[in-house]
N, C-alpha and C positions, 0 to 999 in steps of 0.2 A: 670835819665837823660832824658830830653825831646828831641826828635829828631826834628831837624829843616828842613824846606823845602830846597831843593837844590837851590843855587843861579842860576840866569839866565846863568851865565858863565858855571857853573857845568852842567846845562841842555844842553847847546850847546855841551859840551865835550861828554856827554852821547849820544847825537844824532850822533856825529861824530864816536864814537866807534861802535854804532849799524850799521851805514852806512858802516864802514870799514869791519865789520863782514859780512854784507850782500854782499859786493863786493867780498870777498874771496869765500864765499859759492856759489855765482852766477858764479864766474869764474870756480870753480870746477865742477859745474853742466854743464857748457858749455863744459868742457873737456870731460865729460862723453858723452854728446850728439855728440860731434865731433868724438869721437872714435867709438861710437856704432850706428851712423846713417846708414841707408841702403835704398835701393829702387831706383826708377827711378830718384829721385832728389838727389841722394847720393852726387855727386860732389858739387852741389850748396850748399846744407846744410852743408856738411863737411867743406867747405871753409867759409861759413857764421858763423857757430858756432865758428870756430877758430878766425875769425876776431872780432866778437863781444866779445868773451871771452878775447881776448887781450886788448880790450878797457876797459873792466870792471876791468881786473887785474891792469891796470895802476891807477885805482881809489884807490886801497888799499893804496898805498904809499901816494897819495895826501891827503887822509882823515887822515891817521896817522900823517903826517907832520903838517896838520892844527891843530890837537889836541895839538901837541908839541908847535906850535906857540902861543897857548893860555895857555901855562904852564900846559897843561893836560898830561895825560898818555894814549897813544894809546894801543890798544890790542897788546900784544906781545907773550903771551902764546898760542900755538896752541889749547890747550884744552878749551880755553875761547871763541873761535869763534862760535861754534855751539850753545851754550846756549845764546849767545848775539844776534845772527842773528834772524831776524823775517821772512826771506825768508825760503822756504822749501828746505832742502837738498834732492837731488834726490836719490831715492832708487829703487832697483828692475829693472826688465826688462820692458822697455817701447816701445810702438810703436813709430814711428816717429811723428805721430799726437800727442801722449801723451807728447813726449819730447817738442814739440813746444808749446803745451798748458801749460805745466808746466813752461816753460820759460816766456811765456806771463804773467801768474799769478804772478810770482815773480817780473817781471817788474812793474806790477800794484801795488804791495805792496810797492816797492821801490819808485815809482813815488808819490804815496799818501804820504808816510812818508817824502820824500824830500820837498814836498810842505809845510807840517806842520813844518818841521825842519828849512826851510828858514824863516818862520814866527817867530819861536823861536829866531833864530839868529838876525833877524831884531829887535825884541823886546828887545834883549840884547844889541843892538847898534853895533853888529858885522857884518858890511857890507861885510867883507872878506869871512866869512863863508856863509852868505846869497848868495853872488855871486858864491861861489863854488857850492852850491846846485843848483842854477839856471842854471849853466853851465852843471853840471852832469845830472840833470833831463832831459835835452834836449837829451843827449846821450841815456838814457834809453827809452825816448819816440820814438826815431828813431829806436832803436832795436825792440821795441814792434811793431811798424808799419811794419817793414820788416817781422817779424815773422807772424803777422796777415795776411799778403798778401798770405802766403803759405796755409792758411786755408780758405781764402775768397771765392774761387770759388767752393769748394766742388767737384772738378773734379776727386777725387779718386787717385790722384798721391801721396798724403800723406796718408800712411796707419797707 
């Protein structure tokens, strides 16, 4: 039997599942950073990680429901999240600077993929999914911006 290339609709659902997995892994990373942050900017970072994590967590449901709207199947098994995600799950003890850098790198991955995924959705004639990606990428860009500001000055407050 010869395998056929996935349809554009199937490709869109695949992108939604990856984005859903990325959102949950990113949320879990944010919880780690929230719990383990320390130093002179503790309060600011503790609250920022909580706020940004909550915004990312809300995306999990939006992405899963969009997949269902397209007659797709969202990720439902917890064991499927890590192998589907393309962002890095945080491991080990990190400095605050490493936490921020890791979060920025994950946002970079998500932003790049969402730009590509919006193009796939547009090619498939799925303006709803393209719009979802356009809206969500703006949230990730804002998160990246806020995080980059902590590293911008190099004033030694983030160790």
